[in-house]
N, C-alpha and C positions, 0 to 999 in steps of 0.2 A: 433746894435754898434759896432766895430772889435777896442780888444786895441792890440797895438802892442809893447812888453815888450822891444826887441832888435832885431837887425839883422837879424839874421836866422828866426822871427818871422814875420816876411817885407818879406821876400825870401820864407820861405812858402805860404804865401797868395798871392803874385807876380805868383808863378808857378801853382796855382791852379786857379787863375783866368783867366790865359792865357790857361787852359784845356778848362775849360767849354767856352771861345771864340770859340776855334779850332772847340770842338765837335758843338756848334752851325752851325758856317762857313759849318763843313762837311754836317749839314743837308740840308743845304739850294743847297748847291754846290752838291746833287746824279747825277752817273751816267744818265743822259737823253737817251743814247744809249741804257738803259739797260730796261726793263718793270719795271715799279713802284711797289714797294712791295704793298701787299697786307696787309692793319692792322683789323687782325678781331675785332676792338670797332669802337666806332662813333667819336672818337678822339674829335674835340670840336662841332663837330654836337650834336644839340638836338632837342627833337619836344618833340611835343603835342600834343594830340585827339582833331577834333574838332567833335562839333554835328552834323553841317552839312556846305555844301559845300558853302563855301564863293563866293560872289557877284564877277562875273568877268567883271568889267566893266569899265577897264580903268584906274579907280580913284586909288583906293589901292593896288584892284590887277589886274594885266596884263593876260590876255593870254599867257601860255609856246608857244614858239616857238619849238616843240618838232618835231625829225627829227626820223622814222619809219627808221629800220634798217631790210631791207627785200630786196634790190639790194647793188649789189659790185658798187663803185666806189666812189666819194668824197662825202663828204655828205656836202650841202650845208648848211654856217653860215651866219647870216643875221649880226654880228656883227664882227667888226678887232679884231684878233685876231693872235698872233704871230704863231702860228703853224695851220694846215690844216688837214681834219681828212678823214680819206676814210674805206668804210665798205671792207669786203672779205670774202671769204669762204662761203656767206650766201647759207643758204638752212633749211629745217625740220627739228629741234632741240624741239623737247619735243611736246608741245602744236602749235608751231605756226614759224614762220619764223625768225630766227633770224643770225646775222654776227659777226664777227671777224672786233676789233675796230681798225685801225692803227693811230698815232700818229705822225708828221711829224713835228718839227722846224725847218725854215729857207730852207738850203739845206741840211737838215742832211740826216739819214737814218733814214727811216718810224719805230714806235717800236709797238708792238702791248700792249694795253694799258691792256691788261688784260689776262688771262688762260682761259676763258670761253665764252661765247657768249651773242650778247645782242639784243632785241627785239626794242630799240629805244635809244638815244641819246637828251641829252640837255648840249646847252652851255651858261652858265649864260650874261650876257649881258657885263660886266668887262670879260670876260674869262678866271677867277680865278677860276673853277672848271667846269669839264663833268660830268653829273652826265650821267649813263646809268641802263639798267634794270639788276637784281631786281632791287636793290638800292646802287649801288656803286656809291661812288663822287671821283671822282681823283684831288687832288688840284695840280693843273696845276703848281704851283708855287715852291710847296715842293715834288712835286713827289711824292707822296703817295698816295695810292687808300683804299678810307676807307670800308669797308663792309658794312654800315650808316642800310642797311634794315634788318638785320640780329641783331644787337648792338642795335638798337631800337624797336625791337621786328615789323618793319612794311616788312612782308614779303611775295613776290609773291603772285599776279598778282599785279605790283603799276604802276601809269603813271603821270608824273608830268603836275598838270591843270593848274597852274600859278606862277607865281613870285610878289612879294611885288613890289610895283613902289620903294622903293629904295633899293633892289636888295637883300636886307639882308633875305627875307624868301622866303619860296618855297611850296606851296600847293600840299600834295601827296595822289592820291588816290590809293586805294589797292582795290581788292578781290579777293575770294576764286579759280576764274578760270579761263581763259584764255579767253573763247568765249562761245558766247550764253550761257550767263547765266541767262538769263531768268527775274528774279524779285529779282534775290539774290541784297541785297544792297550794295553802293558802304562805303567804310569806307576813313576818310577824317583825313590826319594830316599838322600841320604847321609844315616843318621843316626849323629851323634855321640855316644859315649858318655863319662861324665864318668869323671877318673882320680881 
């Protein structure tokens, strides 16, 4: 509860409320002409380890439409988005081909999503999140990118396997190698997306 003793106390309260609201508006109106800031935390994302890969049969889990990042050009998207994605600078980077990812809103300039390179791209059906390898998640609405993989200890090599029917969770797999892994088992995680 807030108790106002006199007019001066009320003035201080109103000023504080205005500053809080101004800070919230500034966070929501980031300069999308600049690359999004990379936050070295999981933000409001969470994950739990799974003992096995869930059944991906279109009921609870739907196969994820992950686009490989190996050739320069537009990223084909099956969902309607207020932006387009383009891959550029593709080449051998480490263990396999990776590309830079650019995002363009409407008629604006294309902006590089992060300073690194990615091996794959996944866009959630609501176009709110763009997930890239190793396990970065760009919140398109807040224009902030989260290093979810590092923060939640789900390190490369990762892949998005499925999305829940309600669009709120992803199945992420990981291995300790990129290719020719033999019988090295995969680990599975359920990544919950903030709504």
